[in-house]
N, C-alpha and C positions, 0 to 999 in steps of 0.2 A: 504493500500500500504506500509506503514512504517513497519508494522508487517511482511509482506512478505519479504521486503527488509532485515530486521534484521534476519529473519529465514535463508535466503540464505547466509547472511553474516556469521553467526555462523557456518553453514554447510561448507561454503567455507574455513573458518579459519581451521576447523578440517581436511578437505580433502586435503588442500594444503600441509599438512605434508607428504603426500604420492604421490604427483604429481610432476614430474620432468619437468624442462624446456627442450623443444626440439628445436634443431637448425632449422632455417628457418620456424618457426611458429610465425606469426605476427597476432596481433589482433587490431581492429580499433573501435573507437566510436566517437560520436559527440553530442553536444548540450544536455548534461546531459542524454544521451540515448533516447532523444525525436525525433530526426530526422536523415535523411540521407543527409548530405551536408558537405560543407567546405572541408578542406584538406583531411580528412579521406576518404570521398567519392571518390575523384579523385585519391588519392594515392592507395587505395585498387583496383580500377579498372585498374590502370596502372600495378600493380603487377600481377593481374590475367591475363592480356593480354601479358605483356612482360616477366614475370618471373613465369610461371606456376609451376615450381618446388618448389615454396614456398607454404606453407599452410597459406592462409590469410582469416580471418573471421571478419565480421562486427557484433558487438553486439548492441542490442537495447532493450528497454522496450516497444516500440511502436508496437502494433500488425499490424497496417496498413503498417508501414515500413517493417516489417518482411514479410508480404504477397507480397509486391511489389518486394522486393529483391529476394524472392524465385521464383517468376514468371520470373525474369530476369536471374536466374541462378547464382546469387551472393551468395557465402557461408555466412550464417548469423545464429545467435542464439538469442533466447530471453534470456536476461541477468538473469532472474529469472528461471533458469533451471539447472539441474545437468549437462547437456552436455555443457552449457556455462561455468560453474565453471571449468570443466575439460579443456575446450579449452583455457580459460583465464589463468588457472594455468600452461599450457604448453607453453605459449607465451614467446619468448625471447625478443620480441619488442612490446611495448604497445604504441599506437598512440591516442592522445586526441586532441581535437580542442578548447574546452572551459574550462573544469575543470577536476579534477581527476575523478569525478563521470561519465564522459563519458564512462569509462570502469570500472565498479565496480569489486571489489574482485581481482584486479591486485596487489597483495601485493609484496613488495620488495623481490627479490631473487638474489643470487650472480650472476647468469648468465643473469639476465634481465636488459634491458635498456628501458628508457622512452623517448618519443619524443612528445613534445607539438607543434602541427601544428597550430600556432597562427592564429586566425581568423581575423586578421587585422594588418596593419603595424602602427607604432607609429605616431600619430598626436596628438590626445587628450591624456591627462595623463591617465595611466591605471595601474592596478595591483600594484606593489610595488613602483611605482613612485607617486601614489596618496598621497596628503597631508593627514596626520593622522586624522585631524579633520573631513575632508570630509569622509574618509574611515569609521571612527567610527559611524558617523551619518547615512550614507546611508546603511551600512551593519550591523548596530546595534551591533557593537563589545561590548562584555561584559567583565567586570573585575571580575565578580562573580566567586569565586573558584569552586563552584559547577557546574556552566554552562561551565566553561573551562574544568573541568574534564569530564563532559558529552560529550563535543565536541571531546575531545581526544579519548574517548572510541568509539564514532561514526566513527572517522577517522580510528582508528585501525581496526574496523570491516568492513568498506566499501572499503578502498583503502590503507591507511597507507603510502602514498607518497605525495610529493608536486610538483607543476609545476617547481619549481627551481631545482628539481632532474633530470630534463630532460638532456639528454646527450648534446643537443644543441637546440637552436631555430634559425630560419632563418629570415634574413632581405632581402629586395629586392635591397638594395644599400648600399654602404659604408656610405653615409650620414645618412640613417635611422638606420644603425647598432649601432651608438652611442646612439640613443634614445631607441632602443630595449634593449640595455645593462642597461640603467637606469630603464626601466620598470621591469627588472628582478634583480634590485639592485646589479648588477655586480656578481651575484651568478651562472649564467648559461652562457656557451660559446655561442657567437653569430657568425653565419656563413652567408655569403651572397650567397644564393642559389636560391632565388626567392620563390614563393608560389605555391605548387602543384595545388591549385584550379585554378590558372591563366593559366595553360596549356590549359584548355578547351577553352579559348578565341581564341586559334589558331587552334582549331579542328572544322572546319566549318560543316562537315557532321554530326559529333556527336551533335553539338549544335542545328542544324536544326531538329534533331530527338527528342530533349527534349520537355517536356511539355511546351506549350506556349499558348497564347490567340488567339482565333479565331475572325475573323471579323475586324482585324486592318491592314491587309496586304495592302501595298501601301501607308500607311499614315506615316507622320512624328511623331515618338514616342519619347516623353519626359518621362523619369522615374524619379520620385522624391523619394529619399531614404535618409531621415534625420536620424541622430543618436538618441539614447535614451536620455531621460531627467532623471537625477538622477538615472541612472541604472534601469529604469522601474518604479520608484516611482514618477516621475514628470508628467507633462501634455503632452499628445501626440501632435505631430505637427499637426496643422490644415491643411486641404486640401485646396490648393490655388484655387481661382476663383469660389468657389461654389456659391457665391452670386454676381457673376459678369456676367450677361447675355450677355453683350457686348463682353467680352473676349471669352465666350463659342461660341458666334456667329462667331467671327473671326476664332476660332479653327475649327469650322464646315466648314466654307467656304474655309479654307486653308488645309483641310484634316490633322488636327493635333489632336493627342490624348495625354492626360496626364495620366500616370499611377501613382497612389499613393501607395507607399510601406513603411509603417511605420516599424521601427526597431522591431524585434521579442520581445524585452524586453517590448515594449509598448502595446502589444496586450490587456493586461488586462485593460489598461486605455482608450481604444477606446470605446466610448459609442455607436456610430453608424457609419456605413459605408455609405458614400455619393457617389452615382453613377449617371452619366448622360450618354448621348451618346458619350461625348468627355472626360469625367473624369471618370476613372475606378479605384476603390480601389482594389488592389490585395494583400493586407496585409495578408489575411487569405487563399489565394488560394494555398499555399504550393509550390510556384514556386521558384526554385533555384535562389539565387541572381546572380550567374554568367550568367544564362540564361537571366535574366532580363536585365542586362547591355549589353549582347551580342546583343540582339534583339532591343535595343534602339538606337535612332539616336543622343540623347543628354542626359546627366545626370544632374539632379538638386539635390544638397545635401547641407550639412552645415559643420558639424565637423566630420562626419563619414569618415573613411579611405577608403570607397568604391571608392572614386575618384582616389586612387592610382591604383587600378585594372583597372579602366576605362581609365587611361592614356595609357595603352597598346594598346587600340583600336584607339587612335589618333582621337578622336571625341570631340565635344564641351562639356565643363563642366561649370556649373553655380553654384556658391555658394550663396545660399539664407539664409542669417543669420538674420532672422526676430526678434530674441530675444537676450538677453544678456547672452547666454549660456557660452561664453568664460570666463566671469567674475564670474558668479554666479553658475556654475556647476563645472565639474572636472578641466577644464582648458586645455591648449595645451602646447606642447613642444617647438614649434617654430613658426615663422611668415611665413606663406606660401605666403605672398605678395612679399617676397624678390625675389623668382623665381616663378612667378605665374603660376599655372597649369590651371587657368580658369578665369572666369569673376564673379564679385561680385555684390550683390545687397542686400537691406534690406527691401524693400517694394514690395507689389504685382505689383504695377505699374512699378517698375524697373525690376522686374522679367519678366513681360509681354514684356517690351521693348527688353530684351535680347533674349527672345524666338522668337520674330519677326526677330531679326537679324540672328538667327540660320536658320530660315526658308528661309529668303531672300538670305543669303550667308553663308552657313555652313562652307565653306573652310576658311573664314576669322576668324572663331571662334575657330579653333582647337588649342590645346596647343602647346607651343613651344618645339623644340627639347631639349632646355636647361632644361626645366622642366622634360621632359621624362628621360633625363640622370641623373638628380639629384635623382630621386626616383626609377630608375630601371637600374641595371647594365646589366641585360639580357632582351632582347626582342625577345625571340625565342621559347617559349612554351616547354622548356626542363627542367623545374624545377624538375619534378619527377625523371628524369635521374640523376640529380645532387644529389637529396636526396638519391636515391638508392646507388649511388657510395659512398657517404659520410657515410651512415649508415653501409654498408657492410664492409667498412674499419675497423669499430669499433668492429664488431662481432668476436667472438673467432675463428670461422671456417675460416675467412678471413686471419687469422694470421698463420694458420697451414702450 
């Protein structure tokens, strides 16, 4: 795979000398080219629907994603292909969700702009706000001149830009914009526009047509979505109640289902999936996170920023902080207890008590309007509109 990637990198470097950027050509990628999700998924579909005069293409290295998108009629290219090199070379706007490698071979050009569709809002420390010691240990930063030179060459061959080169990044509220600015070390403008992926939470027909789980209709669904540990190098979060037959009995009697969805970074650390009739592990099922939260009656999480998305649904949120992640892992920007978006617990017994309260009186467990307003300036499902308006203001043809 690395040889193939390098071959197309050298080919792309040569061909880009002869490829000109074209107005209204946008290219999208996500998750290092591995999946179709996050902001790129929702923004490209918005553009295809609302602005068909633009040429929008999703690029990936995943053949399954490619087949799926072609069946759905969504323009897409396999990144290791001549046609993808040309398509990316022509793009005036490049959209990534995770890292520059979401869209390979998108080298800097005078007419090109980059947009990082962040895949989460600031809560835990991330990116350039991470302490150097943690960053060096987890990501194995090297001071070796040879390794640094090799990495620079790889960057030059594969993308040659940084996330801080983005024209802007978006926060969902003025409160969060301050911390987003810290994550980007004050190098990238921050605008409060919302997140394109959250528009889907307001699109009921669309969400009901997305891939979901059969056999749980009519049940109270809790989805457990913890964050990663040490960016995928730590221990995966254990599935609650797997050794608690009395809890499972209560769940069965009360038509309750618990869905376990570990963070994608943790998949390699999961030794086995544990499933019963009331506890279902969906980590590897390839279900879009937005679909998971839309179809769930309550969210269980810890330090993941998924709770900010979930706030828009005005449903119960439980923070299950079973370990000392806040002190021993990356750390957090602020204390969410100040304006609490949910309910907190540290043990399975406490978690069980909160789940029972949700089942008995869900309305009493929903977040306050004060919490919603702190983390969301807009609650309207129109983030893609705001993105489009902001981006097109920046493009050269908008100034003509």
